[in-house]
MIVEXMI-223714 format. One record per atom (N, C-alpha, C): residue in three letters; y, z, x. Coordinates in steps of 0.05 Angstrom, whole numbers, plus 5000, padded with zeros to 4 digits. Atoms other than C-alpha are relative to their C-alpha. Layout:
N
ALAYZX...
//
This chain:
406
MET497250045021MET500250004998MET503049995022SER497449984983SER507449865026SER502250124982LYS497349885018LYS513950225007LYS501949774995TYR497650175004TYR519249884974TYR502750144989ILE497749935012ILE526449994959ILE501249834984TYR499250165025TYR529449824894TYR502650094995GLN497849895010GLN536049834864GLN499949894969ALA500650145031ALA536449724786ALA501950204982ILE497949945022ILE541249894724ILE498250124979ASP501349845019ASP539150474678ASP500949894971GLU498950025023GLU540350484600GLU503150014996SER496549935002SER547350784611SER501749845019SER498150144980SER549450294661SER500250105027LYS499049864973LYS548750694722LYS497949875015LEU501050114976LEU546250484790LEU498150175003VAL501749814993VAL539650774805VAL498249845025GLU501550124973GLU535750674875GLU498150185007GLY502549824989GLY529650974905GLY497849865014GLU502450164985GLU523050814941GLU497450064983LEU502149955012LEU516550714908LEU497549875019SER502550134982SER509050514944SER498949824973ALA501350185017ALA505449934913ALA498949825017SER501850234983SER500849404938SER501749715000THR498150174997THR505648834916THR502550034986GLU497749955007GLU512748724896GLU500450014968ASN501050035023ASN510048534828ASN499450234978GLU500749775011GLU507349174816GLU502150214997ILE497849825003ILE514049524832ILE501649914973ALA498350095031ALA517849074778ALA498550094978GLN501449885020GLN512649284729GLN500350294995MET499849745004MET513349984745MET503650074984LEU497049985009LEU521849934736LEU500049884972ASN499750105024ASN520749534679ASN499450194971SER501249825020SER516650074641SER501950244995ARG498249825004ARG522250504655ARG502849934987ASN497550115017ASN527450084615ASN501849995030LEU497950014976LEU531049954684LEU499849675002THR499050204995THR534449324701THR499949885025ILE500350014968ILE532349054770ILE502249865013ILE498550104986ILE537248844815ILE499349915029SER501350074980SER533648834880SER497250145008ILE502449844986ILE527149014912ILE499449925026GLU500550114977GLU525548984981GLU498050145016VAL501549864985VAL519849195033VAL501550225017ASN498949824977ASN521849855073ASN498849965023LYS501749964983LYS519449625133LYS500650165027PRO499349814982PRO518950075190PRO501649825025SER498650184981SER524049875246SER501350245015ALA499349874984ALA528550115298ALA501250274995ARG498349715014ARG532450615255ARG497750214991ARG501649775002ARG525851015250ARG499650175019ILE500149824978ILE526351265317ILE501550244995LYS499049734998LYS528052015326LYS503049995014PHE497950044985PHE535252005342PHE501350265009SER498249744994SER537352745338SER500750135028SER499949974973SER536852845415SER502749935010SER498150164990SER542452405426SER502550004980ILE498149995015ILE546652505368ILE500850334995LYS498849785010LYS551053175369LYS501750114978ILE498849905029ILE554053615316ILE502849845003LYS497550095003LYS560953325341LYS500449714995ASP500450275009ASP558852635331ASP500150004970LYS499650045030LYS557552755261LYS502550164988LEU496849855010LEU564353215252LEU502149735000VAL497950204995VAL568052575278VAL499549824978PHE500350205023PHE564452125232PHE499950074974THR498749965033THR565452495167THR502750014999THR496550034997THR572552665186THR501049794994TYR498850234993TYR574152015202TYR499749854971LEU500850135022LEU570451695145LEU502050064977ALA498249855022ALA574052205090ALA502549875003THR497050034996THR580652085122THR500749654994MET499350295010MET579851315113MET499649894972LEU500750125022LEU576951265048LEU501850124978LYS497549955012LYS582651665023LYS502449865004ALA497750194996ALA587751215052ALA499649764988GLY500550275017GLY584650635010GLY498649845013LEU502250234985LEU579250275060LEU498350034983SER502450025010SER573150085034SER497850105014PRO502149934983PRO566650375061PRO499749875024ILE500550134981ILE565449755097ILE501749935021SER498549964985SER571949705124SER500250265024ALA500449784992ALA571450425144ALA498250015024MET502549984980MET564650325177MET501149795027ASP499350204975ASP568149705223ASP502050195018VAL497749794985VAL573450215249VAL498450215015LEU502449734987LEU567650795264LEU499249825023ILE501650194979ILE564150225302ILE501749985017SER498750104977SER569050005344SER501250225017ASP498749804990ASP571950665360ASP497650155012THR502549814991THR564651025376THR499149915019LYS501349974966LYS562751155448LYS497349994997ASN503349935005ASN555451415428ASN498549714994LYS501950265009LYS550950785428LYS498650014984THR501849945021THR545951125385THR501550034976MET498349985023MET551451325334MET501149744993ARG499350265014ARG553750645337ARG498549834985PHE502250165015PHE547550335319PHE499150034978ILE500349915024ILE546550755267ILE502349984975LEU498150125016LEU553450585240LEU499949704996GLU500550325006GLU551949825248GLU497649974979GLU501950045018GLU545849915206GLU500850084972ILE498849975028ILE549350295151ILE501749814992ARG497550175012ARG554949825146ARG498049724992SER501450235010SER549649235146SER498650094968ASP500749945023ASP546349605086ASP501749994975LEU498150025014LEU552949685054LEU500449724985GLU500050335006GLU553748925056GLU498149884983LYS502950115014LYS547248805025LYS500450164972GLY499549905031GLY549849264962GLY498650274996ARG501049735005ARG546149904976ARG502150225007SER498549824999SER549450544974SER500650155024LEU499249784969LEU552451025031LEU497850244992SER501749795004SER547651555008SER496949905008SER502250135001SER541651085002SER499349885034SER500350144971SER542850775073SER499350205020MET500349754986MET543951485105MET497450135002SER502749855005SER537351735076SER497749875020GLN502650114979GLN533251305130GLN500550125026PHE499549894973PHE536651675186PHE499850254993THR500549695006THR533552395164THR499950155024ASP499249894975ASP533952615240ASP502850074997ILE497350004994ILE541452585238ILE500850164968PHE499049955019PHE543252665160PHE497650134984ASP502149875015ASP538653235127ASP500949964973ASN500050085028ASN537653245051ASN501650134984SER497849945018SER543053715035SER502549775011PHE498150184999PHE547753195071PHE500249824982ILE500550265022ILE544652645027ILE501250034974ALA499549905024ALA545153014970ALA502750034988VAL497149965007VAL552553174976VAL500649774997ILE498250225007ILE554452474984ILE498949814974LYS500250145031LYS550152194925LYS500850104980ALA498449895027ALA553252714885ALA502849954998GLY497050154992GLY560252454911GLY499949714980GLU499750325013GLU558651724895GLU499349984966THR500050025028THR555951904822THR502050084991SER497349875014SER561552314806SER503049855008GLY497550134988GLY566751874840GLY501750135017LYS498549754985LYS568952454877LYS498249965039LEU501050024976LEU566052134949LEU501850135023THR497849964977THR572252264992THR500050314999LYS499649654998LYS572653034970LYS497450085008SER502649874995SER564853104980SER499949955033LEU499849974975LEU566252835053LEU501450215014GLU498449784994GLU571853305060GLU498950285003ASP501449775002ASP567653855040ASP497950055024LEU502749984975LEU561753665090LEU501750015023SER498549944980SER567053615141SER500650265012LYS499749725000LYS568954305132LYS497950195013LYS502749874993LYS562154545132LYS499249945032ILE501050094975ILE559954175194ILE501750125021ASP497949804985ASP566354485229ASP499850305002GLN500349755001GLN564755115211GLN496850095020ASP502549984981ASP557255025240ASP500649955027ASP499250084971ASP560354725305ASP501550265013LEU498549794992LEU564755365311LEU497650225010LEU501649895003LEU559055775299LEU497549935027ILE501950094984ILE554155455347ILE501249995033GLY498550034973GLY559855405403GLY499950355006ARG500049724993ARG560256215395ARG497450075016ILE502349924990ILE553056295410ILE499649885026LYS500250114974LYS553355855472LYS501850145015ASN498149874981ASN559356215494ASN499150305011ALA501349734997ALA555456855486ALA497750035020LEU502250004977LEU549856605530LEU500749895030ILE498750104979ILE554256365582ILE500150215027TYR500049794984TYR555057055619TYR497550115008PRO503149964988PRO547357215624PRO498749795013SER501150234988SER545956505645SER501550025029VAL498149974970VAL551456595705VAL498550235011ILE501849804986ILE547957285722ILE497449935013PHE502950104987PHE541256975726PHE500449815026ALA499150234977ALA543556375765ALA501150135023THR498449834971THR547356845815THR497250135009LEU502149874991LEU540457255820LEU498449795013VAL502450234989VAL535956615831VAL501449855027LEU498950124975LEU541656335889LEU499550265018ILE500249794976ILE541457035921ILE497350025013GLY503449984993GLY533657065922GLY499749755017THR500050254982THR533656325946THR500850015028ALA498750014977ALA538256476000ALA498450195024ILE501949844987ILE534157056024ILE497449895007VAL502650144993VAL527856666021VAL500349805021ILE499850244983ILE529956036061ILE501850095025PHE497849954976PHE535756356109PHE498950215012ILE499649714990ILE533957086119ILE496850055010LEU503049895007LEU526057196111LEU499249855027PRO501750234978PRO523356586159PRO500750145027LYS500449894975LYS526956926221LYS499250304999ILE501149764993ILE525357636208ILE497150064997ILE502749964994ILE518057476199ILE498749935022LYS500850094972LYS517457196266LYS500550315011VAL499949704986VAL520557896290VAL497450214987PHE501949805008PHE515658306243PHE497049895015ALA503050074995ALA509457866266ALA499850115032SER499850004979SER511757896339SER499550345007LEU500249714993LEU512258746337LEU497350114987ASN502049895014ASN505758806291ASN500250244984VAL499249775018VAL509159306244VAL498749964976LYS501249965027LYS505959546183LYS501949994979LEU497550095021LEU509759256122LEU499350114971PRO500749945026PRO510259536052PRO499249754985LEU500750205023LEU507259165991LEU502249764993THR498150205006THR514058855971THR500949865021THR499250134973THR515858596042THR497749795005LYS502150264997LYS508858256041LYS499249804980ILE499150165022ILE510257955974ILE502149765010PHE497550204991PHE516957625998PHE499349855027ILE500950124980ILE513557396063ILE497749794991GLY502450235013GLY507557086028GLY501449784983PHE498550175015PHE512656775975PHE501649795022THR498350174978THR516956486037THR498649835018LYS501850104983LYS510556256079LYS498949734976ILE500950235022ILE508555796010ILE502249814999ILE497050195000ILE516055526009ILE499649865017SER499550184974SER516655356079SER497849835010TYR502850184990TYR509555066085TYR500849654992ASN499350275005ASN512054456047ASN502849994981TYR497750005017TYR519554406019TYR499449794974ILE500250265019ILE518253735983ILE497750064978LEU502649965023LEU511253945949LEU501650264986THR499249725014THR514854645924THR502349864986ILE497750135019ILE521454235897ILE498649874982GLY500950195019GLY517053755866GLY498350194971ILE501149845020ILE513154315830ILE501750134985LEU498449915017LEU519054625810LEU501049874979ILE499250145018ILE521654025775ILE498449944979VAL502350115021VAL514953875744VAL500050234980ILE500049815029ILE514954605707ILE502250044987VAL497050025018VAL522554555693VAL500049754979SER500750235017SER520753835660SER498850124978LEU501749915026LEU515254135621LEU500650174982PHE498649835019PHE519254705596PHE501749864984ILE498250135019ILE524454225571ILE499249794980VAL501150115020VAL520153775541VAL498450074976TYR501149785019TYR515754335505TYR502050084977PHE498249875020PHE522054645476PHE501749854989GLY498750205017GLY524854045451GLY498349844985SER502450175014SER518353795421SER500250174969LYS500349825034LYS516954055343LYS498550235005ASN501449794996ASN511954555369ASN501850215014GLY498249844986GLY517354815421GLY502550104981LYS497549875023LYS522154915365LYS499050194986LYS501449755020LYS517355295320LYS500250225020THR500149774985THR516255735383THR502750164998LEU497349865003LEU523655875396LEU501050124972ASN498949895030ASN525255955320ASN498250224996TYR501549754998TYR519156455323TYR500750245013LEU499049834986LEU522056855381LEU502650154988ALA497249885008ALA529156865352ALA499750154973ASN499449885020ASN526457145287ASN498150215001ASN501049744992ASN522157675320ASN500950165024ILE499149874974ILE525457895384ILE501550264993TRP499349795010TRP528458605375TRP503849894999TYR497850075002TYR536158535356TYR500949714992ILE499250315002ILE536757795367ILE498849884970LYS501150105031LYS532257695297LYS502450114978ASN497949895019ASN538058085260ASN502549825001ILE497250165002ILE543657635287ILE498749724990THR500550295011THR539357005271THR499550024972HIS500149965024HIS537657305205HIS503149974985VAL497050075010VAL545657345188VAL500649745002ILE499350274999ILE546356665215ILE499049834979ASN501150095021ASN541556405173ASN500650044969LEU499049925024LEU544156745113LEU502849854991SER497150074998SER551056485129SER499249634991ARG501450345006ARG547755715128ARG499149904976VAL500450035029VAL544355845067VAL501849984978ASN498249945021ASN549956075027ASN502049775003SER497650195005SER554955585050SER498749684995THR501350275014THR549954985038THR499350054973MET500549985027MET548355234969MET503249984986ALA497350045010ALA555655244959ALA501449734996LEU499350324996LEU557154554982LEU498549844983LEU501850145021LEU551154264941LEU501350044969LEU499049985027LEU553654594875LEU503449965001LYS496850095006LYS561554444882LYS498749715003ALA500450344999ALA558553674894ALA498949974974GLY500950035031GLY555253794824GLY497049954998VAL502949994997VAL547753804855VAL498850224979PRO500949775017PRO543854204800PRO498650255012ILE501149754993ILE541554894815ILE497650025015GLU502949994992GLU534054794821GLU500049845026LYS500550194974LYS534654174869LYS502250105028THR498249834981THR540554594908THR498250195021ILE501949794990ILE535355144920ILE498249925017ASP502050084990ASP530054684936ASP500749815029ILE498850144973ILE534254304990ILE500050195020VAL499449794979VAL536454955024VAL497650145006SER502949904987SER529455215024SER499049825025GLU500950084978GLU528354685075GLU501149995029ILE498550024979ILE533754805123ILE500250325010SER500549744987SER532455565127SER497850025022THR501549954980THR529755825191THR498950225000SER501649775002SER526956435169SER497849964978GLN502150035016GLN520056385139GLN500050144975ASP499949895025ASP521356895090ASP502449924983VAL497650135021VAL527956685061VAL499049744989GLN501150195010GLN524655995055GLN498250054979GLN501849955021GLN518656265015GLN501550194977THR498249925020THR524056624973THR500949814986LEU498650215015LEU527856064957LEU498349784985LYS502150145019LYS521555674937LYS499150104975ILE500549815030ILE519756184888ILE502150014986ALA498350015022ALA525956244856ALA500549724993CYS499650245012CYS526355524850CYS498449904977GLU502250015027GLU520055504810GLU500850174977GLN498949805017GLN522856114767GLN502549874983ILE497850135016ILE529055754754ILE499149794981LYS500250185015LYS525655184733LYS498250034968SER501649845023SER521355594680SER501950124983GLY498449875019GLY528055814654GLY501650315007MET498749714991MET529656484696MET502649965020GLY497450034986GLY536556604723GLY499750005028VAL499650014970VAL538956484792VAL500050275016SER500149734988SER539857204810SER497150195003GLU502949885006GLU533257434779GLU498049945012SER502650084992SER528856954807SER500650005029LEU500249954974LEU531557064877LEU499250275008LYS501249785001LYS530657764867LYS496850055006THR503050025004THR523257614848THR498649925023GLY501650114976GLY522157214911GLY500750145021SER499549854979SER525557664956SER498250305002ILE501949824997ILE520958244936ILE497549965009LEU502350095000LEU515357844945LEU499549895030ASN499850154974ASN517657625017ASN501550235020SER498649874985SER520158235054SER502750074990ASN497149945008ASN526158375015ASN501749815019ALA498650224986ALA528757705055ALA503950004991ILE497450035006ILE535557695016ILE500650264993PRO498649715004PRO539958345021PRO500950034965GLU498749915033GLU542058704954GLU502149894997ILE497550045007ILE548958544965ILE500749724991MET499950295012MET547957814962MET498949954973LEU501450065030LEU543557854900LEU502450124977LYS497949905024LYS548958304863LYS502449805001VAL497950124998VAL554457864886VAL499949694984ILE500550215011ILE550857214860ILE499550084973GLU500449945027GLU549257544795GLU502850004985VAL497050025013VAL556857644788VAL501149744992GLY499450304999GLY558256894804GLY498549854975GLU501750105015GLU552756704761GLU501250064968LYS498649855027LYS555957154700LYS502849844994THR497050125000THR562956864711THR500549765001GLY499350305000GLY561556134724GLY501149965031THR498750094963THR563656174801THR498350005016LEU502049944984LEU557556144831LEU500249905031ASP499550144973ASP559755604886ASP502250185022GLU498049864985GLU565756054902GLU499150235014VAL500949794987VAL561956684913VAL498049965021LEU502250064979LEU556856364953LEU501649915024LYS498550074981LYS562056094993LYS501750225015THR498849794987THR565056755006THR498450145011LEU502249894991LEU558257025020LEU499549925024SER500350144976SER557956545072SER501850015022ILE498149894988ILE564156735102ILE499550305012SER500849684994SER562257475102SER497650035021PHE502049964984PHE556257345136PHE500349905030ARG498750054976ARG559156975186ARG501250165023LYS498249804989LYS563957475207LYS497850225006ASP502349804991ASP557757965210ASP498649955027ALA501550074977ALA554257485258ALA501949995021ASP498549934978ASP560457495301ASP499850255011SER500149694992SER560758285300SER496949985016LYS501949904989LYS553658275319LYS499749865026ILE500150184975ILE553857665377ILE501650225016LYS498349844986LYS559558145405LYS498850245007ASN501049785004ASN556058785397ASN496949975024PHE502450074980PHE549558445433PHE500549945026MET499150034974MET553758235490MET500950315012SER499749734986SER556458935504SER497950155007LEU502549844993LEU549759215502LEU498649825029LEU500750174983LEU547358605548LEU501149995031GLU498050034977GLU552558615598GLU498650275020PRO501049804987PRO550459335628PRO497150005004ILE502649974992ILE543059235626ILE499649765021LEU500050274982LEU543958545662LEU500350105030MET499249854977MET547658935716MET498350155016VAL502349874987VAL542559435726VAL497649835009VAL502150224995VAL537158895728VAL500549835027VAL499650074981VAL540758535777VAL499850125028GLY499349804980GLY542859125819GLY496250075012LEU502949894990LEU534759365822LEU499249705019ALA500750304988ALA532758585838ALA501349995027VAL498150034972VAL537958525895VAL499350255021GLY500549784977GLY536559235921GLY496849935004ILE502350054986ILE528459115928ILE500449775013MET500050144979MET530258495967MET501250115022ILE499249954983ILE534258826011ILE498850265020LEU501549824987LEU530059426024LEU497549915009SER502850144990SER523658976033SER501149895026ILE499250134969ILE527758706095ILE500650235021VAL498849764984VAL531559316117VAL498450215010GLY502349774994GLY526159836109GLY498449965022PRO501250044977PRO521559546157PRO501649995025ILE498350004974ILE527159406207ILE500550275008TYR499349704995TYR529360196200TYR497250135015LYS502149904985LYS521960356217LYS499749915032ILE500650144974ILE521559856278ILE502450155021VAL497949884987VAL528660166301VAL498950325009GLY501049704991GLY525660896297GLY497850055013GLY501850024980GLY519660726332GLY500549965025VAL498150034979VAL523660456383VAL501650275012SER497949714993SER528461086387SER497750235007GLY502049814989GLY522161506392GLY498549995018
//
């Protein structure tokens, strides 16, 4: 069976797009006719270069620039195709330019922006596509793009804060590695000769350092090659799907870091829900989409249960509470209470946005507290590591001097 992309008009004269699987194009036509749809086009959805995973070469900044500029140009009165032409000419990222060219080509063929973007799911996730589609349906595409731009900007700022928080421990670790490397390469080889000639009894730590030095000095090229292979394997693994799952598991289970991760996740969940609801996406579909972007297994399961409960007629806050109880109380009580108020007053999207801001501030506070706690711990670790290195060298020297003096 093949996959076909279709465009059709329904009984209320609205454009309908989608993807169906069938053996032939005629079968697709029969399916659409049975739904009382007037067919505009049917084409095979062939695998192509657009199916390549692009996520590693497209950064959040690229998405921010694309969304912001597209919203600005549409607001100024440019057509989507003309806006794409401008973006293509101004985009330096080759991968992003390729994607824009593919989207422009689809727009020229009559496909909608959301339909074309949906083929690049590594770049534009389901929440992004849903907001664009809702904007197209309601005739408020520019507003939807502006709201998306604000959300991406907030996500970018949060990622920036996390990266900045990691700079200090990274510098400390790099300093420790440099000091250790300098001792092993420049100091220990000279001292080893002295220890060997005097036949002095060495402590265990000194023997370990000497053994490590001999391994490195035996073949520098081999050692460097092994290190490059090890680092490359780490990069490849943690860039893979399984590696990301491992990182996600660690982030959600390591002491204190899991608290920061949980709050950041709740901020993203609330901001995405607010964005989708504001765009006009139904609540059950909103929660279904948001469950896919959650990095917490408990929150994800809570949202999935809530989605099923809402479909059966239960309220949002009540369904979330039911799901939360079954999943280690993944949703804080304050969030459930605020959502309940928003649900009753008809301001659910607004209260979700407020919750998102609140959780984001909480995340900032937790990151700062974590860094305040981490700094003295790192200083102690570095001090101990450098101290052990120095004592491993100086200790035997004092023994030698003491033996000579005696």
